[in-house]
C-alpha positions as a Markdown table, in Angstrom:
| # | Residue | x | y | z |
|---|---|---|---|---|
| 1 | Met | 69.6 | 43.9 | 192.8 |
| 2 | Asn | 66.5 | 45.8 | 194.0 |
| 3 | Glu | 65.7 | 49.5 | 194.0 |
| 4 | Lys | 67.0 | 50.1 | 197.5 |
| 5 | Glu | 70.3 | 48.4 | 196.8 |
| 6 | Ile | 70.9 | 50.5 | 193.6 |
| 7 | Gln | 70.0 | 53.7 | 195.5 |
| 8 | Lys | 72.5 | 52.8 | 198.2 |
| 9 | Leu | 75.1 | 52.0 | 195.6 |
| 10 | Leu | 74.6 | 55.4 | 193.9 |
| 11 | Glu | 74.8 | 57.2 | 197.3 |
| 12 | Thr | 78.2 | 55.6 | 198.0 |
| 13 | Val | 79.5 | 56.9 | 194.7 |
| 14 | Ser | 78.0 | 60.3 | 195.4 |
| 15 | Thr | 79.7 | 60.5 | 198.8 |
| 16 | Gly | 83.0 | 59.2 | 197.5 |
| 17 | Glu | 82.8 | 56.0 | 199.6 |
| 18 | Gln | 83.1 | 54.0 | 196.3 |
| 19 | Ser | 84.6 | 54.8 | 193.0 |
| 20 | Val | 82.7 | 54.9 | 189.7 |
| 21 | Ala | 84.9 | 52.0 | 188.5 |
| 22 | Asp | 83.9 | 49.9 | 191.5 |
| 23 | Ala | 80.2 | 50.7 | 191.0 |
| 24 | Met | 80.5 | 49.8 | 187.3 |
| 25 | His | 82.0 | 46.4 | 188.4 |
| 26 | Thr | 79.0 | 45.8 | 190.6 |
| 27 | Leu | 76.6 | 46.7 | 187.8 |
| 28 | Arg | 78.4 | 45.0 | 184.9 |
| 29 | Asp | 76.1 | 42.0 | 184.8 |
| 30 | Leu | 72.9 | 44.1 | 184.8 |
| 31 | Pro | 70.3 | 43.9 | 183.5 |
| 32 | Phe | 70.9 | 40.2 | 183.0 |
| 33 | Gln | 73.7 | 37.7 | 183.4 |
| 34 | Asp | 74.3 | 35.1 | 180.7 |
| 35 | Leu | 75.3 | 31.7 | 181.9 |
| 36 | Gly | 75.0 | 30.1 | 178.5 |
| 37 | His | 72.0 | 27.9 | 179.4 |
| 38 | Thr | 70.3 | 30.6 | 181.3 |
| 39 | Lys | 70.0 | 34.4 | 181.3 |
| 40 | Ile | 69.4 | 35.5 | 184.9 |
| 41 | Asp | 67.2 | 38.6 | 185.1 |
| 42 | His | 68.8 | 40.7 | 187.8 |
| 43 | His | 66.6 | 43.7 | 187.1 |
| 44 | Arg | 63.2 | 41.9 | 187.4 |
| 45 | Ser | 62.5 | 43.3 | 190.9 |
| 46 | Leu | 63.0 | 46.8 | 189.6 |
| 47 | Arg | 60.2 | 46.3 | 187.0 |
| 48 | Asn | 57.6 | 44.3 | 188.8 |
| 49 | Gly | 58.6 | 44.0 | 192.4 |
| 50 | Phe | 59.5 | 40.3 | 192.4 |
| 51 | Pro | 63.1 | 38.9 | 192.0 |
| 52 | Glu | 63.6 | 36.1 | 189.5 |
| 53 | Ile | 62.6 | 32.8 | 191.0 |
| 54 | Ile | 64.3 | 29.6 | 189.9 |
| 55 | Tyr | 61.8 | 27.0 | 188.5 |
| 56 | Gly | 63.5 | 23.7 | 189.2 |
| 57 | Ala | 61.4 | 21.4 | 187.1 |
| 58 | Gly | 63.0 | 20.5 | 183.8 |
| 59 | Lys | 66.5 | 21.8 | 184.8 |
| 60 | Thr | 69.4 | 19.5 | 185.6 |
| 61 | Pro | 70.9 | 19.7 | 189.1 |
| 62 | Gln | 74.0 | 21.2 | 187.7 |
| 63 | Gln | 72.1 | 24.0 | 185.9 |
| 64 | Val | 70.3 | 24.9 | 189.1 |
| 65 | Val | 73.6 | 24.9 | 191.0 |
| 66 | Glu | 75.1 | 27.3 | 188.5 |
| 67 | Ile | 72.0 | 29.6 | 188.6 |
| 68 | Phe | 71.8 | 29.5 | 192.4 |
| 69 | Thr | 75.5 | 30.3 | 192.8 |
| 70 | Ala | 75.2 | 33.3 | 190.5 |
| 71 | Met | 72.1 | 34.6 | 192.4 |
| 72 | Met | 73.0 | 34.1 | 196.0 |
| 73 | Ser | 75.6 | 36.8 | 196.1 |
| 74 | Arg | 73.0 | 39.4 | 195.2 |
| 75 | Gly | 69.9 | 38.6 | 197.3 |
| 76 | Asn | 67.6 | 36.0 | 198.7 |
| 77 | Val | 67.0 | 33.0 | 196.5 |
| 78 | Leu | 64.0 | 30.7 | 196.0 |
| 79 | Val | 63.8 | 27.5 | 193.9 |
| 80 | Thr | 60.4 | 25.9 | 193.3 |
| 81 | Arg | 59.7 | 22.3 | 192.1 |
| 82 | Ala | 63.2 | 21.1 | 193.1 |
| 83 | Ser | 63.8 | 17.4 | 192.8 |
| 84 | Asp | 65.6 | 15.5 | 195.6 |
| 85 | Asp | 68.7 | 15.2 | 193.4 |
| 86 | Thr | 68.7 | 18.9 | 192.8 |
| 87 | Ala | 68.3 | 19.6 | 196.5 |
| 88 | Val | 71.3 | 17.4 | 197.3 |
| 89 | Ala | 73.5 | 19.2 | 194.7 |
| 90 | Val | 72.4 | 22.7 | 195.7 |
| 91 | Gln | 72.8 | 22.2 | 199.4 |
| 92 | Lys | 76.5 | 21.4 | 198.8 |
| 93 | Ile | 77.0 | 25.1 | 198.0 |
| 94 | Ser | 76.2 | 26.3 | 201.5 |
| 95 | Pro | 74.9 | 24.9 | 204.8 |
| 96 | Glu | 72.5 | 27.9 | 205.0 |
| 97 | Ile | 70.5 | 26.6 | 202.1 |
| 98 | Glu | 67.2 | 25.0 | 203.3 |
| 99 | Phe | 65.2 | 22.3 | 201.5 |
| 100 | Asn | 61.5 | 21.8 | 202.2 |
| 101 | Pro | 60.8 | 18.2 | 201.0 |
| 102 | Leu | 57.0 | 18.7 | 201.1 |
| 103 | Ser | 56.9 | 21.9 | 199.1 |
| 104 | Lys | 60.0 | 21.0 | 197.0 |
| 105 | Thr | 61.5 | 24.4 | 197.6 |
| 106 | Leu | 65.0 | 25.5 | 198.2 |
| 107 | Thr | 65.6 | 28.8 | 200.0 |
| 108 | Tyr | 68.6 | 31.0 | 200.8 |
| 109 | Lys | 68.5 | 34.2 | 202.8 |
| 110 | Tyr | 71.2 | 36.6 | 201.8 |
| 111 | Ala | 69.6 | 39.4 | 203.9 |
| 112 | Pro | 66.9 | 39.5 | 206.5 |
| 113 | Ile | 63.4 | 39.6 | 205.0 |
| 114 | Glu | 61.6 | 42.9 | 205.2 |
| 115 | Tyr | 58.0 | 42.0 | 205.9 |
| 116 | Asn | 54.9 | 43.7 | 204.5 |
| 117 | His | 52.3 | 45.0 | 206.9 |
| 118 | Gly | 49.5 | 42.4 | 206.6 |
| 119 | Lys | 49.2 | 38.6 | 206.8 |
| 120 | Ile | 48.4 | 35.9 | 204.3 |
| 121 | Ala | 46.3 | 32.9 | 205.5 |
| 122 | Ile | 46.6 | 29.7 | 203.5 |
| 123 | Val | 43.8 | 27.2 | 203.9 |
| 124 | Thr | 43.8 | 23.6 | 202.7 |
| 125 | Ala | 40.8 | 21.3 | 202.2 |
| 126 | Gly | 42.8 | 18.2 | 203.0 |
| 127 | Thr | 46.2 | 17.0 | 204.0 |
| 128 | Ser | 46.8 | 15.8 | 200.4 |
| 129 | Asp | 46.7 | 19.5 | 199.4 |
| 130 | Leu | 49.7 | 20.4 | 201.7 |
| 131 | Pro | 52.4 | 20.2 | 199.0 |
| 132 | Val | 50.7 | 23.0 | 197.0 |
| 133 | Ala | 49.9 | 24.9 | 200.2 |
| 134 | Glu | 53.5 | 24.7 | 201.4 |
| 135 | Glu | 54.7 | 26.0 | 198.1 |
| 136 | Ala | 52.5 | 29.0 | 198.6 |
| 137 | Leu | 53.6 | 29.4 | 202.2 |
| 138 | Val | 57.3 | 29.3 | 201.5 |
| 139 | Thr | 56.9 | 31.7 | 198.5 |
| 140 | Ala | 54.8 | 34.1 | 200.5 |
| 141 | Glu | 57.3 | 34.3 | 203.3 |
| 142 | Met | 60.3 | 34.7 | 200.9 |
| 143 | Leu | 58.5 | 37.5 | 199.2 |
| 144 | Gly | 58.1 | 39.4 | 202.5 |
| 145 | Asn | 54.8 | 38.3 | 204.0 |
| 146 | His | 53.8 | 37.0 | 207.4 |
| 147 | Ala | 51.9 | 33.8 | 206.5 |
| 148 | Glu | 49.9 | 31.2 | 208.4 |
| 149 | Leu | 48.7 | 27.7 | 207.4 |
| 150 | Val | 45.3 | 26.3 | 208.3 |
| 151 | Ser | 45.2 | 22.7 | 207.2 |
| 152 | Asp | 42.5 | 20.0 | 206.6 |
| 153 | Val | 39.3 | 22.0 | 207.0 |
| 154 | Gly | 37.5 | 20.8 | 203.9 |
| 155 | Val | 33.7 | 20.6 | 203.3 |
| 156 | Ala | 33.5 | 16.9 | 204.2 |
| 157 | Gly | 33.8 | 18.0 | 207.8 |
| 158 | Ile | 32.9 | 21.7 | 207.5 |
| 159 | His | 32.7 | 22.2 | 211.3 |
| 160 | Arg | 36.5 | 22.1 | 211.3 |
| 161 | Leu | 36.6 | 25.3 | 209.4 |
| 162 | Phe | 34.4 | 27.3 | 211.8 |
| 163 | Gly | 37.1 | 27.2 | 214.5 |
| 164 | Ser | 39.5 | 28.9 | 212.2 |
| 165 | Leu | 37.3 | 31.7 | 210.9 |
| 166 | Asp | 38.8 | 34.3 | 213.2 |
| 167 | Lys | 42.3 | 33.6 | 211.8 |
| 168 | Leu | 41.0 | 34.0 | 208.3 |
| 169 | Arg | 39.2 | 37.2 | 209.0 |
| 170 | Asp | 42.3 | 38.6 | 210.7 |
| 171 | Ala | 44.3 | 38.1 | 207.5 |
| 172 | Ser | 44.8 | 40.6 | 204.6 |
| 173 | Val | 44.5 | 37.9 | 202.0 |
| 174 | Val | 43.3 | 34.3 | 202.1 |
| 175 | Ile | 44.5 | 31.5 | 199.8 |
| 176 | Val | 42.3 | 28.5 | 199.6 |
| 177 | Val | 43.9 | 25.3 | 198.3 |
| 178 | Ala | 41.5 | 22.4 | 197.4 |
| 179 | Gly | 41.2 | 19.5 | 195.1 |
| 180 | Met | 38.3 | 17.1 | 194.5 |
| 181 | Glu | 35.4 | 19.4 | 193.5 |
| 182 | Gly | 37.1 | 22.6 | 194.9 |
| 183 | Ala | 34.0 | 23.5 | 197.0 |
| 184 | Leu | 36.0 | 25.0 | 199.9 |
| 185 | Ala | 36.8 | 28.2 | 198.0 |
| 186 | Ser | 33.0 | 28.9 | 197.6 |
| 187 | Val | 32.4 | 28.2 | 201.3 |
| 188 | Val | 35.2 | 30.4 | 202.5 |
| 189 | Gly | 34.3 | 33.1 | 200.0 |
| 190 | Gly | 30.8 | 33.3 | 201.4 |
| 191 | Met | 32.1 | 33.8 | 204.9 |
| 192 | Ile | 34.8 | 36.5 | 204.6 |
| 193 | Glu | 35.0 | 39.9 | 202.9 |
| 194 | Ile | 38.8 | 40.1 | 202.3 |
| 195 | Pro | 40.4 | 39.1 | 199.0 |
| 196 | Leu | 40.4 | 35.4 | 198.3 |
| 197 | Ile | 42.6 | 33.5 | 195.9 |
| 198 | Ala | 41.6 | 29.9 | 195.0 |
| 199 | Val | 44.1 | 27.2 | 194.0 |
| 200 | Pro | 42.7 | 24.0 | 192.5 |
| 201 | Thr | 44.9 | 21.0 | 193.0 |
| 202 | Ser | 45.3 | 17.8 | 191.1 |
| 203 | Val | 44.1 | 15.8 | 194.2 |
| 204 | Gly | 41.0 | 13.6 | 193.6 |
| 205 | Tyr | 39.6 | 10.5 | 192.1 |
| 206 | Gly | 39.2 | 9.8 | 188.4 |
| 207 | Ala | 36.5 | 12.2 | 187.4 |
| 208 | Ser | 38.4 | 15.1 | 189.0 |
| 209 | Phe | 40.5 | 14.9 | 185.9 |
| 210 | Glu | 43.7 | 15.9 | 187.7 |
| 211 | Gly | 42.4 | 19.2 | 189.0 |
| 212 | Ile | 40.1 | 20.3 | 186.1 |
| 213 | Ala | 37.0 | 19.6 | 188.1 |
| 214 | Ala | 38.3 | 21.8 | 191.0 |
| 215 | Leu | 39.4 | 24.5 | 188.5 |
| 216 | Leu | 36.0 | 24.6 | 186.8 |
| 217 | Gly | 34.2 | 24.6 | 190.2 |
| 218 | Met | 36.2 | 27.5 | 191.5 |
| 219 | Leu | 35.8 | 29.4 | 188.2 |
| 220 | Thr | 32.0 | 29.0 | 188.4 |
| 221 | Ser | 31.8 | 29.7 | 192.2 |
| 222 | Cys | 28.6 | 31.3 | 193.5 |
| 223 | Ala | 30.7 | 33.3 | 196.0 |
| 224 | Ser | 31.4 | 36.7 | 194.3 |
| 225 | Gly | 34.9 | 38.1 | 193.8 |
| 226 | Ile | 37.0 | 35.0 | 194.0 |
| 227 | Thr | 40.3 | 35.0 | 192.0 |
| 228 | Val | 41.4 | 31.6 | 190.6 |
| 229 | Val | 44.9 | 30.6 | 189.6 |
| 230 | Asn | 46.1 | 27.5 | 187.7 |
| 231 | Ile | 46.1 | 23.9 | 188.9 |
| 232 | Asp | 48.7 | 23.3 | 191.6 |
| 233 | Asn | 50.0 | 26.8 | 191.3 |
| 234 | Gly | 50.8 | 27.6 | 194.9 |
| 235 | Phe | 53.6 | 29.8 | 193.8 |
| 236 | Gly | 51.4 | 32.0 | 191.6 |
| 237 | Ala | 48.8 | 32.3 | 194.3 |
| 238 | Ala | 51.5 | 33.6 | 196.7 |
| 239 | Cys | 52.7 | 36.1 | 194.2 |
| 240 | Ala | 49.1 | 37.4 | 193.6 |
| 241 | Ala | 48.5 | 37.6 | 197.4 |
| 242 | Thr | 51.8 | 39.5 | 197.8 |
| 243 | Arg | 50.7 | 42.2 | 195.3 |
| 244 | Ile | 47.4 | 42.6 | 197.2 |
| 245 | Asn | 49.2 | 42.6 | 200.6 |
| 246 | Arg | 51.6 | 45.3 | 199.4 |
| 247 | Gly | 48.8 | 47.5 | 198.2 |
| 248 | Ile | 47.0 | 47.2 | 201.5 |
| 249 | Gly | 50.2 | 48.0 | 203.4 |
| 250 | Glu | 50.8 | 51.2 | 201.3 |
| 251 | Lys | 47.3 | 52.5 | 202.1 |
| 252 | Ser | 47.4 | 51.7 | 205.8 |
């Protein structure tokens, strides 16, 4: 339950449309709901602006089903890192639940998304970076952002990037997703003045060390002002971009 929903609930009690007892029934599981294996944080969006997101990795399909079922009557739901088995189990709940096999995300829209003012551009160095980029794209959209994906414009063929620079400069925030040596973040950072969040991926040959080379390259970038998140963390990049996008929208 978010701030607007609680405000609306209190207004219905104030006007007599709803009794205090009914309102208490609605609020009884706040601030969290104990499922035994999981304590769902229904108040999270009131504290930091983000609803609880279900991290699917390490959970059984049945656990995710129970969490998803408890959350979907209260708001939009996002699951990240969902296995194929989990997706099959969760989609039995409702035909409106969507599974993205590339990003491994499950989404359910309880209410229409209210979009922030700006736009997030998500750029990948290569096609192999798309799973992480898609996780960022789905997350950004579920958190209320207009988002656009620009794929496969890495430094091995840098001319491909130049045709998309207008799209990047038109965005409020840019997320750059790259593996190998992670050089794309530095290149883009030297060409745009808007906030840039770099996501190293575990894509690359042996000495890339499953993303450590890209991570270190991005952390030591010669382009000033780049923010770097953890390896393969498209979700975290989208959350950071959302915070920036909201701040820009409030000032515009």
